C-alpha positions in Angstrom: 129.0 -3.1 -23.1 128.2 0.4 -24.3 124.6 -0.5 -25.3 124.0 -2.2 -21.9 125.2 0.9 -20.2 122.8 3.0 -22.3 120.0 0.7 -21.2 121.2 1.0 -17.6 121.2 4.8 -17.9 117.7 4.7 -19.2 116.5 2.6 -16.3 118.3 4.8 -13.8 116.9 7.9 -15.5 113.4 6.4 -15.2 113.9 6.0 -11.4 115.2 9.6 -11.0 112.4 11.1 -13.1 110.0 9.0 -11.0 111.5 10.4 -7.8 111.0 14.0 -9.1 107.4 13.2 -10.2 106.3 11.8 -6.8 108.3 14.2 -4.7 107.0 17.4 -6.3 103.2 17.5 -6.6 101.4 20.8 -6.9 99.7 20.0 -3.6 100.0 17.1 -1.3 96.3 17.2 -0.6 95.4 16.0 -4.1 97.4 13.1 -5.4 96.5 10.1 -7.5 96.9 6.9 -5.4 99.6 5.3 -7.5 101.8 8.4 -6.8 101.5 8.0 -3.1 103.4 5.6 -0.9 101.5 2.8 0.7 100.5 3.9 4.3 102.3 0.9 5.8 102.1 -2.7 4.6 101.7 -3.2 0.8 103.1 -1.3 -2.1 102.3 1.2 -4.9 104.4 2.1 -8.0 105.9 4.9 -5.9 107.3 2.3 -3.5 109.3 0.8 -6.3 111.4 3.8 -7.1 113.9 3.9 -4.2 114.8 0.2 -4.2 115.2 0.3 -8.0 117.8 3.0 -7.6 119.6 1.1 -4.8 119.6 -2.0 -7.1 121.1 0.1 -9.9 123.8 1.3 -7.4 124.7 -2.3 -6.9 125.1 -2.9 -10.7 127.3 0.2 -11.2 129.3 -0.7 -8.1 130.3 -4.0 -9.9 131.1 -2.1 -13.1 133.3 0.3 -11.2 135.1 -2.4 -9.3 135.6 -4.3 -12.6 137.0 -1.2 -14.3 139.4 -0.7 -11.4 140.6 -4.3 -11.7 141.1 -4.0 -15.4 143.2 -0.9 -14.9 145.3 -2.6 -12.3 144.7 -0.1 -9.5 146.2 -1.0 -6.1 143.7 -2.4 -3.6 144.5 0.5 -1.2 143.8 3.0 -3.9 140.4 1.4 -4.7 139.5 1.2 -1.1 140.2 4.9 -0.6 138.1 5.8 -3.6 135.2 3.7 -2.3 135.5 5.4 1.1 135.6 8.9 -0.3 132.7 8.3 -2.6 130.5 6.8 0.0 131.2 9.5 2.6 130.6 12.2 0.0 127.2 10.8 -0.8 126.3 10.8 2.9 127.6 14.3 3.3 125.6 15.5 0.3 122.5 14.0 1.8 123.0 15.8 5.1 123.7 19.1 3.3 120.5 18.7 1.2 118.4 18.0 4.2 119.7 21.0 6.1 119.6 23.4 3.0 119.6 26.4 2.9 121.5 26.1 6.2 119.8 29.0 8.0 118.5 29.5 10.5 121.0 27.5 12.4 118.3 25.1 13.7 118.2 23.7 10.1 121.7 22.2 10.9 121.3 21.6 14.6 118.0 19.8 14.2 118.7 18.1 10.9 117.2 14.7 10.2 120.2 12.4 10.2 118.9 9.4 8.2 117.8 10.1 4.6 117.8 8.8 1.0 121.3 9.7 0.0 122.6 8.6 3.4 121.1 5.2 2.9 122.5 5.0 -0.6 126.0 6.0 0.7 125.9 3.3 3.4 124.6 0.6 0.9 127.4 1.5 -1.5 130.1 1.4 1.1 128.9 -2.0 2.5 128.5 -3.5 -0.9 131.7 -2.3 -2.5 133.9 -3.2 0.5 132.4 -6.7 1.0 132.2 -7.6 -2.7 135.8 -6.8 -3.5 137.6 -10.0 -4.2 134.8 -12.2 -3.0 132.9 -14.8 -5.0 129.3 -14.5 -6.0 128.5 -17.4 -3.7 129.9 -15.4 -0.7 127.7 -12.5 -1.8 124.6 -14.7 -2.0 125.3 -16.0 1.5 125.5 -12.5 2.9 122.2 -11.6 1.2 120.6 -14.6 2.8 122.0 -13.7 6.2 120.8 -10.1 6.0 117.3 -11.0 4.8 116.6 -13.9 7.1 118.4 -12.3 10.0 116.4 -9.1 9.6 113.2 -11.1 9.5 114.1 -12.8 12.8 115.1 -9.5 14.4 111.8 -7.7 13.5 109.5 -10.6 14.3 111.1 -12.3 17.3 112.7 -9.5 19.4 110.4 -7.0 21.1 111.9 -3.6 21.8 112.1 -2.4 25.4 108.7 -1.3 26.7 106.8 -3.4 24.1 105.3 -6.7 25.3 105.4 -8.6 22.0 107.4 -8.0 18.8 105.3 -6.3 16.1 105.7 -4.8 12.6 102.2 -3.5 12.5 102.6 -0.4 14.7 105.2 1.9 13.3 106.4 3.4 16.6 106.6 0.0 18.3 108.9 -1.8 16.0 112.5 -2.8 16.9 113.8 -0.5 14.2 111.9 2.5 15.6 113.3 1.9 19.0 116.9 1.7 17.7 116.4 4.9 15.7 115.0 6.8 18.7 117.9 5.5 20.8 120.6 6.4 18.3 119.3 9.6 16.7 117.0 11.0 19.3 114.8 13.7 17.7 116.8 13.8 14.5 114.3 11.6 12.7 111.7 12.0 10.0 109.7 15.1 10.8 106.4 13.5 9.9 106.7 11.0 12.7 109.6 11.8 15.1 109.2 8.2 16.5 110.6 6.2 13.6 112.4 6.8 10.3 111.8 5.1 6.9 115.6 5.3 6.3 116.6 4.2 9.7 119.6 2.1 10.8 118.2 -1.4 11.2 116.2 -1.3 7.9 119.4 -0.3 6.1 120.6 -3.9 6.6 118.1 -5.4 4.1 118.6 -2.3 1.8 122.2 -3.5 1.6 120.8 -6.8 0.4 119.0 -4.9 -2.4 122.3 -3.3 -3.4 124.1 -6.7 -3.3 121.5 -8.3 -5.5 122.1 -5.4 -7.9 125.8 -6.2 -7.8 125.1 -9.9 -8.6 123.0 -8.7 -11.5 125.9 -6.6 -12.8 128.2 -9.7 -12.6 125.7 -11.7 -14.6 125.3 -9.0 -17.2 129.0 -8.8 -17.8 129.6 -12.5 -18.2 131.0 -13.7 -21.5 127.7 -15.1 -22.8 125.5 -14.2 -25.7 123.1 -11.3 -24.9 119.9 -13.4 -25.4 121.2 -15.9 -22.9 122.0 -13.2 -20.4 118.5 -11.7 -20.9 116.9 -15.1 -20.4 118.7 -15.5 -17.1 117.7 -12.0 -16.1 114.0 -12.5 -16.8 114.0 -15.9 -15.1 115.6 -14.5 -11.9 113.3 -11.5 -12.0 110.2 -13.7 -12.2 111.4 -15.9 -9.4 112.2 -12.9 -7.3 108.8 -11.3 -7.8 107.1 -14.6 -7.0 109.3 -15.3 -4.0 108.6 -11.8 -2.6 104.9 -12.2 -2.9 105.0 -15.6 -1.2 107.2 -14.2 1.6 104.7 -11.4 1.9 102.2 -13.9 3.5 104.2 -14.0 6.7 106.5 -10.9 6.4 104.5 -8.2 4.6 106.0 -6.1 1.8 106.7 -2.8 3.5 108.8 0.0 2.1 109.1 1.9 5.4 110.6 -1.2 7.1 112.3 -2.4 3.9 111.2 -5.9 4.8 112.9 -8.9 3.3 109.9 -9.7 1.1 110.1 -6.2 -0.2 113.8 -6.7 -1.1 113.1 -9.9 -3.0 110.0 -8.6 -4.8 111.4 -5.2 -5.8 114.7 -6.7 -6.9 112.8 -9.2 -9.1 110.8 -6.5 -10.7 113.9 -4.4 -11.2 115.5 -7.3 -13.0 112.5 -7.7 -15.3 112.3 -4.0 -16.1 116.0 -3.8 -16.8 115.7 -6.9 -19.0 112.9 -5.2 -21.0 115.1 -2.1 -21.4 118.0 -4.1 -22.6 115.8 -6.0 -25.1 114.3 -2.9 -26.5 117.5 -0.9 -26.7 120.1 -3.6 -27.5 118.2 -6.4 -29.3 115.6 -4.2 -31.1 117.8 -1.2 -31.5 115.1 1.2 -30.4 117.0 4.0 -28.6 115.4 7.3 -29.6 112.5 6.9 -27.1 115.0 6.5 -24.3 116.8 9.8 -24.9 115.1 11.8 -22.1 115.6 9.0 -19.7 119.3 8.7 -20.6 119.7 12.4 -19.9 118.3 11.9 -16.4 120.4 8.7 -16.0 123.7 10.5 -16.9 123.4 13.0 -14.1 121.2 11.4 -11.4 122.9 13.1 -8.4 122.6 16.5 -10.0 118.9 15.9 -10.7 118.2 14.7 -7.2 120.1 17.3 -5.3 119.3 20.2 -7.7 115.6 19.5 -7.8 115.5 19.1 -4.0 117.2 22.4 -3.5 115.0 24.1 -6.1 111.8 22.7 -4.4 113.0 24.0 -1.1 113.7 27.5 -2.5 110.3 27.6 -4.2 108.7 26.7 -0.9 110.5 29.3 1.1 110.0 32.4 -1.1 106.9 34.1 -0.1 104.8 36.2 -2.5 101.5 38.1 -2.1 98.4 36.6 -3.6 94.8 37.7 -3.2 95.3 39.4 0.2 97.4 36.6 1.6 101.0 35.5 1.5 101.8 32.1 -0.1 104.9 30.3 -1.3 106.2 30.9 -4.8 105.6 27.2 -5.4 101.9 27.6 -4.5 101.6 30.7 -6.6 102.9 28.9 -9.7 100.7 26.0 -9.0 97.5 28.1 -8.5 98.1 30.3 -11.5 99.5 27.8 -13.9 97.5 24.7 -13.1 94.8 24.9 -10.4 93.2 27.8 -12.3 92.0 25.5 -15.1 92.4 21.9 -13.9 90.7 19.9 -11.2 92.9 19.4 -8.1 94.4 16.0 -8.9 95.1 16.8 -12.5 96.5 20.2 -11.5 98.8 18.7 -8.9 100.0 16.1 -11.4 100.4 18.7 -14.1 102.7 20.7 -11.8 104.8 17.6 -11.1 105.1 16.7 -14.8 106.1 20.3 -15.6 108.8 20.0 -12.9 110.1 16.8 -14.4 110.1 18.4 -17.9 111.9 21.5 -16.6 114.7 19.4 -15.1 114.9 17.3 -18.3 115.7 20.6 -20.1 118.4 21.5 -17.6 120.0 18.0 -17.8 119.8 18.0 -21.6 121.7 21.2 -21.8 124.3 19.8 -19.4 124.5 16.6 -21.5 125.0 18.6 -24.7 127.8 20.6 -23.1 129.5 17.4 -21.8 128.8 18.3 -18.2 128.4 15.1 -16.3 128.8 15.2 -12.5 129.7 11.9 -11.0 130.3 11.4 -7.3 
């Protein structure tokens, strides 16, 4: 199982490094299209990163539950650990979004939904439901979530909207629920809807459950080639099924549509299968070293890089008769001074990823691994 975990760490590291790359350009006004999210319907490589991580959370949830079962931990003890971990992830998300916690409005006006908040909710739902339940029961819940969400979004219009729609962001049922529950504590770019809102968390739980089923498959007592064949086959079917479903329920990251769940889970299975084949079957592990470093400390990388980016954006420095952020000063002097805008922006993002690889590598060498 050690080699499979190494491949899983590499895949998880790839998603975290990808998050840092797309979240930290030198300037948001000059970005290569693949590093941007799709405006609404459709997808780009950037739209694969978050569901990949949620999928991995599902796999590691199974590994954690299996480990607890092997050690004979009491169900109440396991349940308490699940609850504490899930709530801690949510709390960390809220703390990151309100960082540096001054002025006080950063707390009182904080965006309540968020990436870590969604991960925490998906983990809680997946871990509590899957404990002691068969894979068939998990599949049934996934189907209920995906088809139920499809029906909710396409058949039920929110108050004030004549017909149900998923084409206008602020007129969707999920947008109305988010405004009703959270008020103004939503994504600051819209204030009328949130990409990590309540209703769209339901299909995201489906993504996590599909990851859990993948974890169960990978830990079955079968030869590795047989497990890989099953993983590739399921992944190909998922990608195809998602693209077919896209014809009537478009792939959409912001709504986390059911077609998006099936498509991205399928692609995640294929990429994980490739990682396992390269690392386990072919024994090629050296190339994955930087990714494994990221994968060993994913929460540290996500929270630490987010806080660092916030600090770099807040510190003001003089430059050419004006005052700009330290981030912009570094970008202009180190990259924009000799590269065209898109390459300069990408260069800054790559440097940010490399910097954090150095930090994580030092932590790894010293045996510092922070697990939530």
